[in-house]
C-alpha positions in Angstrom: 22.6 -3.5 -10.7 20.1 -6.5 -11.0 17.2 -3.8 -10.9 18.1 -3.4 -14.5 17.8 -6.9 -15.8 14.4 -8.0 -13.4 11.6 -8.9 -15.3 8.5 -7.6 -12.9 6.6 -10.1 -11.2 3.8 -8.4 -9.3 1.4 -6.2 -10.8 -0.1 -3.0 -9.7 -3.3 -1.3 -11.3 -5.3 1.8 -10.3 -8.7 2.2 -9.9 -9.0 6.2 -9.5 -12.7 6.3 -8.6 -14.5 6.9 -5.2 -18.1 7.7 -4.3 -16.5 10.7 -2.3 -13.3 12.2 -1.5 -12.3 11.5 2.2 -10.9 14.9 4.1 -7.2 13.4 4.7 -6.9 11.8 1.0 -4.5 12.9 -1.7 -4.8 9.8 -3.7 -5.2 10.2 -7.3 -9.0 9.5 -7.2 -12.4 11.2 -8.6 -15.5 11.2 -7.6 -17.3 8.4 -9.7 -20.5 10.0 -10.7 -20.6 10.8 -14.6 -17.1 9.6 -14.7 -16.5 7.0 -18.0 -15.8 4.2 -16.5 -15.9 1.4 -19.1 -13.9 4.1 -21.0 -11.4 3.9 -18.4 -11.5 0.1 -18.1 -10.9 0.4 -22.1 -7.6 2.3 -21.3 -6.3 0.1 -19.1 -6.4 -2.6 -21.4 -4.2 -0.9 -23.9 -1.7 0.3 -21.7 -1.8 -3.4 -20.2 -1.1 -4.8 -23.9 1.6 -2.3 -24.7 3.2 -2.9 -21.6 3.4 -6.7 -21.9 4.6 -6.1 -25.4 7.4 -4.0 -24.5 8.3 -5.7 -21.0 6.7 -9.7 -21.4 6.0 -10.4 -17.7 7.9 -13.5 -16.0 5.3 -16.0 -13.7 3.6 -13.2 -12.1 3.5 -13.8 -7.7 0.9 -10.6 -6.9 -1.8 -8.7 -8.6 -2.6 -5.8 -5.9 -5.9 -3.3 -7.1 -5.7 -0.1 -5.4 -7.5 2.8 -5.8 -9.7 5.1 -5.2 -12.1 2.5 -4.5 -12.2 -0.2 -6.5 -15.4 -1.9 -5.4 -17.0 0.7 -6.8 -17.3 -1.2 -10.1 -20.5 -2.7 -11.1 -20.6 -6.3 -11.2 -20.3 -7.1 -14.7 -18.0 -4.0 -14.7 -15.5 -5.9 -12.2 -16.3 -9.2 -13.9 -14.8 -7.2 -17.6 -12.0 -5.9 -16.0 -10.5 -9.1 -14.2 -11.2 -10.8 -17.3 -8.8 -8.5 -19.0 -6.0 -8.8 -16.1 -6.4 -12.2 -16.7 -5.8 -12.3 -20.5 -2.7 -10.2 -20.5 -1.3 -11.8 -16.6 -2.1 -15.3 -17.9 1.0 -17.1 -16.6 0.6 -16.7 -12.4 2.4 -18.7 -9.8 -0.2 -21.4 -7.8 0.8 -19.4 -4.7 -0.6 -15.9 -6.7 -2.2 -12.9 -4.0 -4.5 -11.3 -6.1 -5.6 -8.3 -3.6 -8.3 -6.1 -3.9 -9.0 -2.8 -1.8 -12.9 -2.4 -1.2 -15.0 0.1 0.7 -17.2 -1.2 3.2 -20.5 -0.8 2.0 -19.6 -1.3 -1.9 -19.2 -5.2 -1.5 -22.6 -6.8 -1.9 -22.8 -11.0 -2.4 -23.3 -10.6 -6.2 -19.6 -8.0 -7.0 -18.1 -10.4 -4.2 -18.6 -13.0 -6.3 -17.3 -11.5 -9.2 -14.6 -10.9 -7.4 -14.2 -14.3 -6.6 -14.6 -15.9 -10.2 -11.7 -13.2 -11.2 -9.1 -14.4 -9.7 -8.9 -11.8 -6.2 -8.4 -14.0 -3.5 -7.6 -11.3 -0.4 -9.6 -8.3 0.0 -8.2 -4.9 1.9 -11.1 -3.0 3.6 -10.5 1.0 4.2 -11.9 0.6 8.0 -10.1 3.4 9.5 -12.2 3.3 12.7 -14.8 1.9 14.4 -16.1 4.9 16.2 -19.2 6.7 13.8 -18.3 10.2 14.6 -14.6 9.5 13.6 -15.3 8.4 10.0 -17.9 11.2 9.2 -15.6 13.6 10.6 -13.0 12.2 8.4 -15.2 12.3 5.4 -15.9 8.6 5.1 -19.2 7.5 4.1 -19.9 4.1 5.7 -20.3 3.4 9.2 -19.5 0.6 11.5 -22.9 -1.5 10.6 -21.5 -1.7 7.0 -18.0 -3.0 8.3 -19.5 -6.3 9.9 -22.4 -6.6 6.9 -19.2 -6.6 4.4 -17.0 -9.3 6.2 -19.5 -11.5 6.9 -20.5 -10.8 2.9 -17.0 -11.7 1.6 -16.9 -15.0 4.1 -20.0 -15.9 2.7 -18.5 -16.1 -0.3 -15.4 -18.2 0.4 -12.6 -15.4 1.4 -11.2 -15.9 4.2 -7.5 -13.8 3.6 -8.7 -10.0 4.4 -7.3 -7.4 6.0 -8.9 -3.8 7.3 -6.3 -0.9 7.5 -7.1 2.0 10.6 -5.9 4.9 11.5 -4.4 7.0 14.3 -4.0 10.2 14.7 -7.1 11.4 13.7 -8.9 15.0 14.9 -10.6 14.7 18.3 -9.4 11.1 18.3 -8.4 9.6 22.1 -6.2 6.8 23.4 -9.7 5.4 25.1 -11.2 5.7 21.2 -8.5 3.7 20.0 -8.5 1.0 22.2 -12.0 0.6 21.4 -11.5 -0.2 17.4 -8.5 -2.3 18.5 -11.6 -4.4 21.0 -13.9 -4.6 17.8 -11.1 -4.7 15.5 -9.7 -8.0 16.9 -12.9 -9.7 17.4 -13.2 -9.9 14.0 -10.5 -12.1 13.9 -8.6 -11.4 10.9 -5.4 -12.6 9.1 -3.9 -9.0 8.7 -4.3 -5.5 10.1 -2.9 -2.3 8.8 -2.9 0.5 11.5 -1.1 3.8 9.5 -0.7 7.3 11.4 -2.6 10.1 9.9 -0.3 12.5 8.1 -1.4 16.1 6.9 -0.5 15.7 2.9 -1.5 18.8 0.2 -4.3 19.2 -1.4 -6.6 18.1 0.9 -9.4 19.1 3.0 -7.2 18.3 6.5 -4.0 20.2 5.3 -6.5 23.5 4.6 -7.8 23.0 7.9 -4.5 22.5 9.6 -3.5 25.6 7.9 -6.7 27.9 9.6 -5.6 26.2 12.7 -9.0 24.4 12.6 -7.7 20.8 13.1 -8.3 19.5 16.5 -5.4 16.6 16.4 -4.2 14.9 19.9 -0.7 16.0 20.3 2.2 14.0 19.4 2.5 12.4 23.2 -0.9 10.7 22.8 0.0 9.6 19.3 2.7 7.9 20.1 0.6 6.7 22.8 -1.7 5.4 20.4 0.9 3.9 18.2 2.8 2.3 22.1 -1.0 0.5 22.5 -1.3 -0.5 18.8 1.7 -2.8 19.1 1.4 -3.7 22.2 -2.6 -5.3 21.6 -1.6 -6.5 17.9 1.3 -8.1 20.1 -1.0 -10.1 22.8 -3.3 -11.2 20.2 -0.8 -13.4 18.7 0.1 -10.7 15.0 3.8 -10.2 14.3 4.8 -6.8 13.2 6.3 -7.4 10.7 6.8 -4.1 8.5 5.9 -0.7 10.8 2.5 -0.4 9.9 1.4 -3.7 9.4 0.9 -6.7 11.4 -0.1 -10.4 10.7 -0.8 -14.1 11.6 2.2 -16.2 10.6 1.7 -16.6 6.5 -0.2 -13.6 6.0 1.9 -11.0 5.4 1.1 -8.8 2.1 3.5 -10.4 -0.5 2.4 -7.7 -2.5 3.5 -4.8 -0.3 6.7 -6.7 1.0 8.0 -6.5 -3.2 8.1 -2.7 -3.0 9.8 -2.5 0.7 12.2 -5.3 -0.9 12.6 -2.9 -3.6 11.9 -5.5 -6.0 10.6 -4.4 -9.7 6.8 -3.9 -10.5 4.3 -3.2 -13.2 2.2 0.2 -12.7 -1.2 0.2 -14.5 -3.7 3.2 -14.5 -4.2 6.5 -14.1 -1.4 8.5 -11.6 0.4 4.7 -11.3 4.2 4.3 -10.4 6.1 1.6 -11.9 9.5 0.5 -11.5 10.6 -1.9 -14.4 14.4 -2.7 -15.5 16.0 -0.1 -13.5 14.0 3.1 -14.2 10.6 4.6 -12.7 7.6 5.8 -14.2 4.2 7.6 -13.3 1.6 7.9 -15.5 -0.6 10.9 -16.9 -3.4 11.3 -13.6 -6.5 12.6 -14.8 -9.2 10.3 -16.1 -10.1 11.8 -19.8 -6.1 12.4 -20.6 -5.2 9.0 -19.4 -7.7 7.3 -21.6 -6.8 9.7 -24.5 -3.3 8.8 -24.0 -3.5 5.3 -24.7 -4.9 5.6 -27.8 -1.7 6.4 -29.4 1.4 4.5 -26.6 1.8 4.4 -22.8 0.4 7.1 -21.0 3.6 8.1 -19.2 4.1 11.2 -17.7 7.1 11.0 -16.9 9.9 8.7 -16.1 13.7 8.3 -15.1 16.5 5.8 -14.5 17.7 5.5 -11.4 20.9 6.1 -10.3 22.6 3.1 -8.5 23.3 5.4 -5.6 19.2 6.2 -5.3 18.7 2.3 -5.4 21.2 2.0 -2.7 19.2 4.5 -0.8 15.9 3.0 -2.0 17.6 -0.4 -0.8 17.7 1.2 3.1 14.8 3.5 3.3 11.9 0.8 2.1 14.0 -2.7 3.6 14.1 -0.4 6.8 10.3 -0.4 7.2 10.7 -4.3 7.6 11.7 -5.3 11.0 13.7 -8.3 10.2 15.4 -5.3 8.6 18.2 -5.2 5.6 20.0 -8.2 4.5 23.5 -7.5 3.2 23.7 -10.8 1.3 20.6 -9.1 -0.9 22.3 -5.9 -0.8 25.7 -7.7 -2.2 23.5 -9.5 -5.2 21.6 -6.3 -5.9 24.9 -4.3 -5.7 28.2 -6.3 -6.1 29.7 -4.6 -2.9 29.4 -4.5 0.7 26.7 -2.9 3.1 29.4 -1.8 5.1 31.1 -0.3 2.9 29.3 2.1 1.0 27.0 3.0 4.3 29.2 2.0 7.7 29.5 5.6 8.8 25.5 6.2 8.7 24.9 2.5 10.1 27.4 3.5 12.8 26.0 6.9 13.9 22.3 5.3 13.9 24.0 2.2 16.0 25.5 4.3 18.7 22.4 6.0 18.9 20.6 3.1 19.3 18.3 3.6 16.3 19.4 0.4 14.3 20.7 -2.7 15.7 22.9 -5.8 13.9 21.1 -8.8 13.1 23.0 -11.9 11.7 22.2 -10.8 8.5 22.4 -7.5 8.5 20.9 -4.5 10.4 17.0 -4.1 11.9 15.9 -0.9 13.5 15.6 -1.2 17.6 12.6 -0.9 19.6 13.6 3.1 19.7 14.2 3.1 15.8 10.2 2.0 15.1 9.5 4.9 16.6 11.6 7.4 15.0 11.8 5.8 11.6 11.6 9.2 9.7 14.6 10.1 11.4 16.6 6.7 10.2 15.0 6.9 6.6 16.5 10.5 6.4 20.3 9.4 7.5 20.0 7.3 4.0 18.7 9.7 1.9 21.1 12.4 2.6 23.8 9.9 2.8 27.0 10.2 0.0 27.3 6.9 -1.3 30.8 5.2 -2.9 
């Protein structure tokens, strides 16, 4: 299995601090006030040093800094952090994609300049909506003016590769509100948009409200209408839907996220970060101080396990089919040394008969109907008996 020997060419680094906790968020994040930020950056350095000593990197193709909100770091903290990343991952592709998540309202010009000088060349802004009442209702602290100001600031210091995240299926959101948000988003003329449906996750305020019957969500039909509208509007505007939730102008697809969707190896650094190296997945200790303490004596891993060949094959199908070009049988053969149909023939036949999958010259992809029912498709492979 190729993952057992593949050295990662992708790096994920987690900054767990936020200005506040959004009502829908179950990510490993903590309100910034009173947090030991510099101690945390020191701990990241210790983990990077140990990690690259144990698994020396090849040429790094993508780096992604997520959170939390990485842009809550002050400009001098940001410069210090990025200097350390450069030190431990110095061998970088000339086409390196170096992405950082940002919250509108936390990106003044000085900070953006520190990001640019530190090597960041792609920013993903967590916008979620262009409706201020909706933003307030989901616990965001920015408003639409902050969005415009942040993007103007980023352009003024030279960033051109930018994306925004939007959400649909939010409480009290309607198709008309979604239409207006898409108008405003597309007017920005950005090269990439990520648009996700709300999932009510455990350990969130929304989860509590949902079980008290106090979360006024759109019904399934209205949510489906929003998704159909999103796909149609982005297509009309010249964006390719290259993954279920992601749309890009040619050449601006997220190469880092594609590493996940192609089931490739990657480093996972930071509190609560996940990594996949040499056929083993790991997750780090989540709490800020416990993570810091753990890095003083070794790798700060909470747990790790070896991926069986069956699990890796199932992962290949489930994440690969999120890409609208689908899965490639030659890639499957290269990774596992066997034919795709020999392992998943019956599942493929069932899904093809239900018109959820369709064959391509290279393999299989979701049909138009399958894109709308992706979770049903993925579940088929999760329960599959491989041979």
